[in-house]
C-alpha positions as CSV (number, residue, x, y, z in Angstrom):
1,M,-29.2,14.2,-2.3
2,N,-31.1,15.2,1.7
3,I,-29.5,13.9,4.1
4,S,-31.1,12.3,7.3
5,V,-29.6,11.0,10.5
6,Y,-31.0,8.8,13.0
7,T,-29.6,7.5,16.2
8,E,-30.3,3.6,17.6
9,S,-28.9,2.4,20.9
10,T,-26.4,0.0,21.1
11,P,-26.6,-3.1,23.9
12,N,-23.5,-0.8,25.0
13,P,-24.5,1.8,27.0
14,A,-21.5,3.9,26.4
15,T,-22.1,3.6,22.4
16,M,-24.6,5.0,20.2
17,K,-24.7,3.9,16.4
18,F,-25.4,7.0,14.1
19,I,-27.0,5.8,11.0
20,V,-26.9,7.7,7.8
21,N,-29.0,7.6,4.0
22,K,-25.6,7.2,2.3
23,L,-22.7,4.7,2.3
24,L,-19.9,6.3,4.3
25,I,-17.1,3.7,3.9
26,N,-16.6,-0.2,2.0
27,G,-15.8,-2.3,5.2
28,S,-15.3,-1.3,8.4
29,V,-12.6,1.1,10.5
30,D,-12.1,1.6,13.9
31,Y,-11.0,5.1,15.6
32,A,-10.5,4.0,19.4
33,T,-8.2,6.4,20.5
34,R,-8.1,10.1,19.7
35,E,-4.4,9.4,18.6
36,S,-5.5,7.1,15.5
37,A,-8.1,9.3,14.4
38,E,-5.1,11.5,12.6
39,A,-5.9,9.2,9.3
40,S,-9.5,10.5,9.8
41,P,-10.7,14.0,8.9
42,F,-14.2,12.7,10.2
43,A,-13.3,11.3,12.9
44,K,-10.7,14.2,14.1
45,E,-13.3,16.5,13.7
46,L,-15.6,14.1,16.1
47,Y,-13.2,13.7,19.0
48,K,-12.8,17.8,18.7
49,F,-16.0,17.2,21.2
50,S,-14.6,17.0,25.0
51,F,-17.7,13.7,25.4
52,V,-16.5,11.2,22.7
53,N,-14.2,8.4,23.5
54,G,-14.3,6.6,20.6
55,V,-15.2,6.8,17.1
56,F,-16.2,3.7,14.8
57,F,-17.0,3.6,10.9
58,A,-19.0,0.4,9.2
59,S,-20.9,1.2,5.4
60,N,-23.4,3.6,6.3
61,F,-23.0,4.5,10.1
62,V,-20.8,5.9,12.7
63,T,-20.8,4.8,16.2
64,V,-19.9,6.9,18.9
65,T,-18.3,6.6,22.4
66,K,-19.1,8.9,25.2
67,T,-17.0,10.0,28.0
68,E,-18.2,8.6,31.2
69,G,-19.7,12.0,33.0
70,S,-21.9,12.9,29.7
71,D,-25.1,12.0,29.1
72,W,-26.7,10.9,25.7
73,A,-29.8,12.9,26.5
74,D,-27.6,16.1,26.1
75,V,-24.7,14.9,23.8
76,E,-26.9,13.1,20.8
77,P,-28.1,16.0,19.4
78,I,-25.2,17.4,18.7
79,V,-23.3,14.2,17.4
80,K,-26.4,13.6,15.2
81,E,-26.2,17.5,13.8
82,F,-22.6,16.8,13.1
83,V,-22.8,13.7,11.4
84,K,-25.2,15.7,9.1
85,G,-23.0,18.2,8.4
86,A,-20.3,16.2,7.7
87,V,-22.3,13.9,5.4
88,E,-23.5,16.8,3.3
89,S,-20.1,18.6,3.5
90,E,-18.6,15.2,2.1
91,L,-15.5,15.0,5.3
92,K,-13.8,12.0,4.7
93,V,-14.1,8.7,6.7
94,Q,-10.4,8.1,5.4
95,A,-7.6,10.3,4.3
96,V,-6.5,7.8,1.9
97,D,-9.0,5.1,0.4
98,Q,-8.2,1.8,1.7
99,A,-8.8,-1.6,-0.8
100,T,-11.3,-3.3,1.9
101,D,-12.7,-6.1,-0.7
102,V,-12.8,-9.2,1.0
103,D,-10.6,-11.7,0.3
104,F,-10.3,-15.0,2.1
105,E,-6.8,-16.5,2.7
106,G,-5.8,-19.5,4.8
107,T,-6.5,-23.6,5.3
108,E,-9.2,-25.0,4.1
109,T,-10.9,-24.5,7.5
110,E,-9.7,-21.3,8.1
111,I,-11.4,-20.0,4.7
112,K,-14.7,-21.7,5.7
113,I,-14.8,-19.9,9.0
114,Q,-14.3,-16.6,7.8
115,Q,-16.6,-16.9,5.4
116,I,-19.1,-18.3,8.1
117,L,-18.1,-14.8,10.2
118,N,-18.5,-13.0,7.1
119,D,-21.9,-14.0,6.1
120,Y,-23.5,-14.6,9.4
121,V,-21.8,-12.9,12.2
122,R,-20.9,-9.8,10.7
123,P,-24.0,-8.8,10.0
124,A,-25.7,-9.3,13.2
125,V,-22.5,-7.7,14.7
126,E,-22.7,-4.4,12.3
127,Q,-26.4,-4.0,13.4
128,D,-25.5,-3.2,17.1
129,G,-22.5,-1.1,15.9
130,G,-20.6,-3.2,15.9
131,A,-17.4,-5.5,14.3
132,I,-15.5,-8.5,14.0
133,T,-12.4,-9.3,12.3
134,Y,-10.8,-12.9,12.0
135,R,-7.3,-12.5,13.4
136,S,-6.4,-16.7,13.8
137,F,-7.1,-20.2,14.2
138,D,-4.9,-22.7,15.7
139,A,-5.5,-26.0,17.1
140,G,-9.2,-25.2,17.5
141,V,-8.9,-22.0,18.7
142,V,-10.5,-19.4,17.1
143,T,-9.2,-15.7,17.3
144,V,-11.2,-12.7,16.7
145,E,-11.5,-8.9,17.4
146,L,-13.8,-7.3,18.4
147,R,-14.5,-3.4,18.0
148,G,-16.8,-0.5,17.7
149,S,-19.5,-0.8,20.0
150,C,-18.6,-4.5,21.3
151,S,-15.3,-3.6,22.6
152,G,-15.7,-3.2,25.9
153,C,-19.8,-3.8,25.6
154,P,-20.9,-6.0,29.0
155,S,-22.7,-8.8,26.5
156,S,-20.2,-9.3,24.3
157,T,-19.0,-12.1,26.1
158,V,-22.3,-13.5,25.9
159,T,-22.6,-12.7,22.1
160,L,-18.4,-14.4,21.2
161,K,-19.5,-17.4,23.7
162,S,-22.9,-18.3,23.0
163,G,-23.9,-17.3,19.7
164,I,-20.0,-16.9,17.7
165,E,-18.7,-19.8,19.4
166,N,-21.4,-22.5,19.0
167,L,-22.3,-21.1,15.2
168,L,-18.4,-22.3,14.9
169,K,-18.7,-25.1,16.8
170,R,-21.7,-26.0,14.3
171,M,-20.6,-25.3,11.3
172,V,-17.1,-26.1,11.5
173,P,-16.1,-29.2,13.8
174,E,-12.6,-28.6,13.9
175,V,-13.1,-25.4,16.0
176,T,-13.2,-26.2,20.2
177,E,-13.0,-22.4,21.0
178,V,-13.7,-18.7,20.0
179,V,-11.7,-16.3,22.0
180,S,-11.1,-11.9,21.5
181,E,-8.0,-10.6,21.0
182,A,-7.6,-7.5,23.4
183,L,-7.4,-4.3,22.0
């Protein structure tokens, strides 16, 4: 298979999405720090570049967050070439395959919330190079975790309040608020 890589900007100017024509991982995994990347041969190699400040994988893309002093015009071709080579040589995203089957748990309301997040919100958030994870539902408040390009993105608060919160309030009357768990 001839691997091709193309890039897309994300709402977060510090991150860029590198999309390949091959499935990298079922689900998503975030390596927000150099230390966490020890579990991923692919992420560990990316972190060898001094300008890499975050690595996030989902389905057929890797989102890379750059350091503040670096410029995408300079580093984008380097990362693009690296990603192509890494995928061609089948560098593993995770040292051990982790099961990422979607299995919802909790009360009827919690399962409904998780289903809505999975079916409506997750695809949109992944489109922008990020991921959303359900954490809890307590006294009307849904807590989620935003990762990838969503983590630290200037527009993630607007997405959270205007998009996700409004959707859940409309579809699940028990929801009064949606908050993001800080990483």
